[in-house]
C-alpha positions as CSV (number, residue, x, y, z in Angstrom):
1,M,-0.1,-0.1,0.0
2,N,2.9,2.4,0.9
3,I,4.6,1.6,-2.6
4,E,1.4,2.3,-4.5
5,S,0.6,5.4,-2.5
6,E,4.1,6.6,-3.3
7,G,3.6,5.8,-7.1
8,E,0.3,7.8,-7.1
9,N,1.9,10.8,-5.6
10,T,4.9,10.9,-8.0
11,I,2.6,10.6,-10.9
12,S,0.3,13.6,-9.6
13,S,3.4,15.5,-8.9
14,N,4.7,14.9,-12.6
15,K,1.2,16.0,-13.8
16,D,1.5,19.2,-11.7
17,W,5.0,19.9,-13.1
18,E,3.6,19.5,-16.7
19,E,1.0,21.8,-16.1
20,T,3.1,24.4,-14.6
21,K,5.8,24.1,-17.3
22,T,6.1,27.1,-19.6
23,P,5.1,26.0,-23.0
24,E,7.8,26.5,-25.7
25,K,7.4,29.0,-28.4
26,K,6.9,28.0,-31.9
27,S,8.1,29.6,-35.1
28,T,4.7,29.6,-37.0
29,N,5.1,33.3,-37.6
30,T,8.7,33.4,-38.7
31,Y,10.6,32.6,-41.9
32,S,12.3,29.5,-40.8
33,Y,14.8,27.1,-42.3
34,L,13.4,23.8,-43.8
35,T,15.4,20.6,-43.9
36,L,15.7,18.6,-47.1
37,T,13.1,16.3,-45.7
38,E,10.6,19.1,-44.9
39,K,11.5,20.6,-48.5
40,C,10.5,17.5,-50.2
41,K,7.2,16.9,-48.2
42,A,6.2,20.7,-48.9
43,Y,6.8,20.0,-52.6
44,L,5.1,16.9,-53.0
45,G,2.2,18.3,-50.7
46,V,1.9,21.3,-53.3
47,K,1.8,18.9,-56.3
48,E,-1.0,16.8,-54.6
49,G,-3.0,19.9,-54.2
50,K,-2.4,20.8,-50.6
51,S,-2.6,24.6,-49.7
52,Y,0.2,26.5,-48.5
53,A,-1.6,27.4,-45.2
54,S,-2.2,23.6,-44.4
55,L,1.3,22.6,-45.2
56,A,2.8,25.4,-43.2
57,E,0.7,24.3,-40.2
58,E,1.6,20.7,-40.7
59,L,5.3,21.4,-40.9
60,D,5.2,24.3,-38.3
61,R,6.6,26.9,-40.8
62,N,5.6,30.3,-42.4
63,P,3.4,29.8,-45.5
64,K,5.7,32.1,-47.6
65,T,8.7,29.6,-46.9
66,I,6.2,26.8,-48.4
67,S,5.5,28.8,-51.6
68,D,9.0,29.6,-52.0
69,I,10.2,26.1,-52.0
70,A,7.3,25.2,-54.3
71,K,8.3,27.9,-56.8
72,K,12.0,26.9,-56.5
73,G,11.3,23.2,-57.2
74,K,9.0,24.0,-60.1
75,T,11.4,26.6,-62.0
76,R,14.8,25.5,-61.0
77,R,14.3,21.8,-60.6
78,S,16.5,22.1,-57.4
79,F,16.2,23.0,-53.9
80,E,19.8,24.3,-53.5
81,N,20.5,27.8,-52.7
82,Q,21.0,30.0,-55.7
83,H,24.6,31.3,-54.7
84,S,25.8,28.4,-53.2
85,N,28.4,27.7,-55.9
86,K,29.2,31.5,-56.5
87,G,31.0,34.1,-54.7
88,R,34.5,34.0,-53.0
89,F,37.2,31.5,-53.1
90,A,37.2,28.9,-50.3
91,K,39.1,29.9,-47.3
92,G,42.3,28.3,-46.3
93,T,45.7,28.8,-44.5
94,S,47.6,32.0,-45.4
95,K,51.0,30.2,-45.3
96,L,52.3,27.9,-48.0
97,N,54.2,24.8,-47.0
98,D,56.9,22.8,-48.8
99,E,54.2,20.4,-50.6
100,H,52.6,23.5,-51.9
101,I,55.8,25.0,-53.0
102,R,56.9,21.9,-54.7
103,F,53.7,21.5,-56.7
104,I,53.7,25.1,-57.9
105,L,57.3,25.2,-59.1
106,K,56.8,21.9,-61.0
107,W,53.7,23.2,-62.7
108,L,55.4,26.4,-63.4
109,E,58.4,24.5,-65.1
110,E,56.2,22.1,-67.0
111,G,54.0,24.9,-68.2
112,T,50.7,23.3,-67.7
113,H,48.9,26.2,-66.1
114,N,48.5,29.7,-67.4
115,S,47.2,31.5,-64.4
116,S,47.5,31.8,-60.6
117,N,43.7,30.7,-60.4
118,E,44.4,27.3,-62.2
119,I,47.0,26.5,-59.9
120,F,45.1,27.5,-56.9
121,L,42.1,25.3,-58.2
122,H,44.4,22.6,-59.0
123,L,45.9,22.5,-55.3
124,Q,42.6,22.5,-53.8
125,S,41.8,19.4,-55.7
126,I,44.6,17.4,-54.4
127,K,43.4,15.2,-51.6
128,K,45.3,15.2,-48.2
129,L,46.8,18.5,-49.1
130,K,46.2,21.3,-46.6
131,K,44.0,23.9,-47.9
132,V,45.5,27.1,-48.9
133,G,44.0,30.5,-49.6
134,Y,44.0,32.1,-53.1
135,D,45.7,35.4,-52.2
136,C,48.6,33.3,-50.6
137,V,49.2,31.4,-53.8
138,N,48.8,34.5,-55.9
139,N,51.2,36.4,-53.8
140,Y,53.8,33.7,-54.0
141,I,53.6,33.4,-58.0
142,A,53.8,37.4,-58.1
143,N,57.0,37.3,-56.2
144,L,58.4,34.8,-58.6
145,G,57.3,37.0,-61.7
146,K,54.4,37.6,-63.8
147,W,52.1,36.1,-66.4
148,V,53.0,37.2,-70.1
149,I,52.0,36.2,-73.6
150,P,55.2,34.8,-75.3
151,Q,56.1,35.4,-79.1
152,L,55.1,32.3,-81.2
153,K,57.3,30.4,-83.3
154,T,56.5,27.8,-85.6
155,Q,58.5,24.6,-86.1
156,I,58.2,20.9,-87.1
157,S,58.4,18.5,-84.3
158,Q,61.2,15.8,-84.5
159,Q,58.4,13.0,-84.3
160,N,56.7,14.4,-87.3
161,L,60.0,14.7,-89.4
162,I,60.7,11.0,-88.5
163,K,57.3,10.2,-89.9
164,R,57.4,12.1,-93.1
165,R,60.9,10.6,-93.8
166,A,59.7,7.0,-93.1
167,Y,56.8,7.8,-95.7
168,C,59.2,8.6,-98.2
169,V,61.4,5.9,-97.8
170,L,58.5,3.4,-97.8
171,N,57.2,5.0,-101.3
172,R,60.6,5.6,-102.8
173,E,59.6,3.9,-106.0
174,V,56.4,5.8,-106.5
175,I,58.1,9.0,-105.8
176,S,61.0,8.2,-108.2
177,A,58.6,8.0,-111.2
178,Q,58.7,11.7,-111.2
179,D,54.9,12.2,-111.4
180,I,54.0,12.8,-108.0
181,L,52.9,16.1,-106.4
182,F,52.8,16.7,-102.7
183,T,50.6,19.6,-101.7
184,D,49.5,21.1,-98.3
185,E,47.6,24.3,-97.2
186,S,48.3,26.2,-93.9
187,M,46.6,29.1,-92.2
188,F,48.7,32.0,-90.9
189,E,47.2,34.2,-88.2
190,L,48.3,37.4,-86.6
191,N,47.4,38.5,-83.2
192,R,45.7,35.2,-82.2
193,N,47.8,33.9,-79.3
194,T,46.2,34.3,-76.0
195,R,48.0,31.8,-73.7
196,K,50.1,33.2,-71.0
197,V,53.3,32.0,-69.4
198,L,55.2,33.2,-66.3
199,K,58.2,35.5,-66.9
200,F,60.5,35.0,-63.8
201,R,62.0,38.0,-62.2
202,K,65.5,39.2,-63.6
203,E,64.5,37.5,-66.9
204,M,64.3,39.1,-70.5
205,M,60.7,40.2,-71.3
206,P,59.4,37.7,-74.2
207,E,58.7,39.7,-77.2
208,I,55.4,39.4,-79.1
209,E,54.2,41.0,-82.3
210,K,50.6,42.3,-81.6
211,L,48.5,43.7,-84.2
212,S,45.2,45.8,-83.7
213,L,43.1,43.1,-85.7
214,W,43.0,39.5,-86.1
215,V,44.4,38.7,-89.6
216,R,44.1,35.4,-91.3
217,Q,45.6,34.3,-94.6
218,M,45.6,30.7,-96.2
219,V,48.2,29.8,-98.3
220,W,48.8,26.6,-100.8
221,G,51.8,25.2,-102.1
222,G,53.3,22.0,-103.4
223,I,56.6,20.1,-104.0
224,S,57.6,17.2,-106.4
225,W,60.7,15.8,-107.9
226,Y,61.2,18.8,-109.9
227,G,61.1,21.2,-107.0
228,K,58.4,23.5,-105.2
229,T,55.7,25.2,-106.5
230,E,54.8,28.9,-106.2
231,L,53.0,29.8,-103.0
232,I,49.3,30.5,-103.6
233,F,47.6,33.0,-101.4
234,I,44.0,31.9,-101.2
235,D,40.8,34.1,-100.2
236,G,38.5,31.6,-98.2
237,W,38.8,27.9,-97.9
238,V,40.0,25.1,-100.1
239,N,37.3,22.8,-101.4
240,N,37.6,19.8,-104.0
241,K,36.8,22.5,-106.8
242,R,39.3,24.8,-105.6
243,Y,41.9,22.2,-105.3
244,V,41.3,21.2,-109.0
245,E,41.8,24.5,-110.2
246,L,45.2,24.8,-108.1
247,L,46.5,21.8,-109.7
């Protein structure tokens, strides 16, 4: 009997405490943040024909929040924030370590990157490498030199020379018949190069001829047993009809 009475007293005291406890304030009148699950419920509820008010009451949120989610899902096909992937660079440490410097010097020597931004993004993509700020990378490269556009120089690669010689050796009998003409056309351009390279400090500035306009000119020519043909300057492009006229 004593145990039962003690239990009844405990239950009654708990009820009294629940009644006197101050109720928590709800955020029905505020513009509240929705979780991904709540966003899906709100969007599907609107598609099923439920009103914004009923969904807001069900999720304990502002009706304007529900309407905004419904419009975002309908127009953008996504619940992501509009500016989530825009804005400033990701923050990181303000000091480069030996690993950062090793990668940067390696890429500059290989010439695989043409801006500080490309190097910064490449560093960010390397796993297990400490993240670093963009300004830190940019300032370090600025101390080494600056990005400039070098002067272009056209040349035939050694690999291409070997292939051409091998072709001639293989077709020596055909070529010696003295009735073969090798032809090719090429497009020459001025003021087209836009690729930058880093000019290190205390080095000569690379020179480049820069015109005010982008100029293109196609040239056609050939070579045979008897020598080379004249260079023909062509307006436009070479098609099959124009090629026969040149021959």
